[in-house]
N, C-alpha and C positions, 0 to 999 in steps of 0.2 A: 844289451837288454836281455833279460832272461824271460823265458816263456812261463806264463802261469795259466791256470785254467781259464779258457775263454779269452785269451789275448786277442785283441782286434787291431789290425793294421788297416788304415784307410788310405784311399787314393794312391795306391802303389803303381809305380811305373813298371815297365818291363824290366828295367835294371834292378829295381827293388825286389821284384819277384825272383829274378836270377839269384840275388843274394840270399833270399829265404830258401830257395831250392838247393843252393850250394851248401848252406849251413845244415840243412836237413840231410843231405847226402853225406856230409862229414860226420853227422851225429848217428846215423842208423847203424845197426848191426844185425847179424843173422837172427831170424825169428821176429823181426819187427814188422808191424802191420800199420800201413799208412792209408787212411781212407781219404779220397779226394772227392769232395762234394761240390755241387754247384749246378746251375742251369746249363742247358746246351750252349756251347760257345763261350762259357765263362773262363776257360783256360786250363781245364784239368789235364788234358793231354799235353798241352804246351808246358805246363809245370812238370809233368812226368818226363818230358823230353829234356828239359833243362837239367833236372835232377840226374837223369841217366847219363847225359853227356858229361856232367861234372864228375860223377862217380867213376866213370870209365876214363876220364881225362881224354875224351875224344870228341872234339867240337863238331865233327862231321858225322857222328854216329847216326845211322838211320833209325829213327824211332817212329814207326807208323802207328796210327791209332789202332788198338786191338778191337775195334768195334765189331768187325766181322769174324775175326779169329778167336775172340773172347780173351785170349791171353797171348802175350809175347814174353819170351824169356831172354835175359841178358846176363852174360858172364861178366863179373866185375871183380876188382880186387877184394871186395868184402863178401864175395859169394854171389850166388845167382839171385837176380832180381826178377820177380814175376810181376808183370804189369797186366792187371786184369781190367777189362771193361765189361761190366755185367749188364749193360743197357738192354741187350737182347735176350737176357736170361728170362725164361718163362716160369721156372720153378727153382727155388733155392737148391734142391737136390742136384741140379745140374753142375754145381761147382765141384762136386766129387769127381766128375768125368773130365775136368780140365786141370787137374793137378792141385786142387786145393790143399789136401793134406800134406803133400810134399812141400808146397810153398811155405806152409806154416812152420814146418819143422826144420827145413834146410835152407830157406831163403829169406829174402826181404820182399814183402808184398806191397805193391802200390795198387789200390783198388778204386776204380772209377765206378760210380753208381752203386755204392755199398748197401743202399737200402734194399737191394735185391738179395742180399745174403740171408735174410730171415734168421733162423736159429743158428746159422753158421758164423755169425759175428762173434769173434773171440772176446774174451773178457778184457784184454789189454790191447789198446790201439790208440793211434793218434789221428785226429780228424783235422784236415785242412779244408775249410769251406771257402771257395772262391766265388765272389759275386761281382757284378758290374758296379762300378762306382757311379754315382749320379753326377760326377764332376768331369766326365770325359770318357769317350768310348774306349780309349786305350788304358784307362786306369781301372784297377781292381781293388776290392776290399777283401781281406783275408782274415778269417777267424781260425785260430789254432786252439784246439781243445784236446788235451790229453785225457785218456781214460785208463783206469786201473793202475798198473805199475808205472805207466808213463807220467802220471801226475808228479810223483816225487822225482823221477829220473830227469824229466825235462826242466823242472824248476832248478834243479841242482847243476845241470850240465849242458843244456843247449842254449847258447848265447848267440844272438845276432845283433 
């Protein structure tokens, strides 16, 4: 199945989320920006954890939530991954202090709570919105929405 603008996956199990996270890890390249949206507890950090473990081929990789540190960095075969959690950001200007510019030029960025970016939101990015499914507490709905250059790139090359 190829990804189109606003592709919706419903009632996903943990295994199905792992497959999407693994497919995304295989797809990304340096400079990519992935926004992880969703309510508290919807699975943003768990998705990032699965993504990073697949990308590093290390099932035991420690991937703590960056809620208090704001950012965690990981060396991977595809380059450095910057995992941002902007929940505690009070002003969008603060992203400059935590490596924002370096992440955009040299790395792959996973960003939780991207609504706090304000004017720092780049033109090209991919959004994954995770929501609780109404059909079970362990099930999630995921909406994948590419923006900018990702629209064509994803339709043509990311298949899950």
